[in-house]
C-alpha positions in Angstrom: 63.5 -19.3 -48.8 67.0 -17.9 -48.2 68.0 -14.5 -49.3 71.3 -14.2 -51.0 73.3 -11.0 -50.6 75.2 -10.0 -53.7 78.2 -7.9 -53.6 77.2 -5.1 -56.1 80.8 -3.9 -56.4 81.9 -7.3 -57.6 79.1 -7.6 -60.1 79.9 -4.1 -61.4 83.6 -5.0 -61.7 82.8 -8.2 -63.6 80.4 -6.4 -65.9 83.0 -3.7 -66.7 85.7 -6.3 -67.3 83.4 -8.1 -69.8 82.8 -4.8 -71.6 86.4 -3.9 -71.7 87.5 -7.4 -72.9 85.0 -6.9 -75.8 86.8 -3.5 -76.6 90.2 -5.1 -76.5 91.5 -3.1 -73.6 91.6 -5.7 -70.8 93.5 -9.0 -70.9 91.3 -11.9 -71.8 92.5 -15.3 -70.4 92.6 -16.9 -73.8 94.6 -14.1 -75.5 98.3 -13.7 -75.2 99.2 -10.1 -74.3 102.8 -9.1 -74.7 102.9 -5.4 -73.9 101.2 -3.3 -71.3 100.4 0.4 -71.1 98.5 2.7 -68.8 95.3 4.6 -69.4 97.2 7.5 -67.9 100.0 7.6 -70.5 100.8 6.7 -74.1 103.8 4.4 -73.5 103.8 0.6 -73.9 106.2 -1.6 -72.0 107.3 -5.2 -71.5 105.4 -6.5 -68.4 108.7 -7.0 -66.7 109.7 -3.3 -67.0 110.1 -1.5 -63.7 107.8 1.3 -65.0 105.1 -1.3 -66.1 105.2 -2.9 -62.6 104.1 0.5 -61.2 100.9 0.6 -63.2 97.9 -0.2 -61.1 95.9 -3.2 -62.4 92.8 -1.0 -62.9 94.8 1.3 -65.2 96.4 -1.4 -67.3 95.8 -1.6 -71.0 97.1 -4.8 -72.7 98.3 -5.3 -76.3 99.0 -8.5 -78.1 101.5 -6.9 -80.5 103.2 -3.7 -81.4 100.8 -2.8 -84.1 97.9 -2.8 -81.6 99.8 -0.6 -79.2 100.9 1.8 -82.0 97.4 1.8 -83.4 96.1 2.9 -80.1 98.5 5.9 -80.0 101.1 4.3 -77.7 104.9 4.7 -78.1 107.6 2.3 -76.9 109.2 2.8 -73.5 112.7 4.2 -73.5 113.7 2.1 -70.5 112.7 -1.5 -71.5 112.9 -0.7 -75.2 110.2 -3.0 -76.7 110.1 -3.2 -80.5 108.9 -0.3 -82.5 107.7 -2.3 -85.5 
């Protein structure tokens, strides 16, 4: 019988991703996410914003609309100027 070595870091990452998707904080493949923020700030951006491109993937928080971002306590970026309502 063959022993299979499993990468525990990969399994942990997948498990955390599944938990976060359930909480609405990580992008799910079937959901359209229009704005991105960071867990280290309270600003949301267009994904194309220079500031947004600096956010590490592990720190990204995705929102499908402005009301989601504002409901989570995020404010619009003053550089890329996403909608406020």
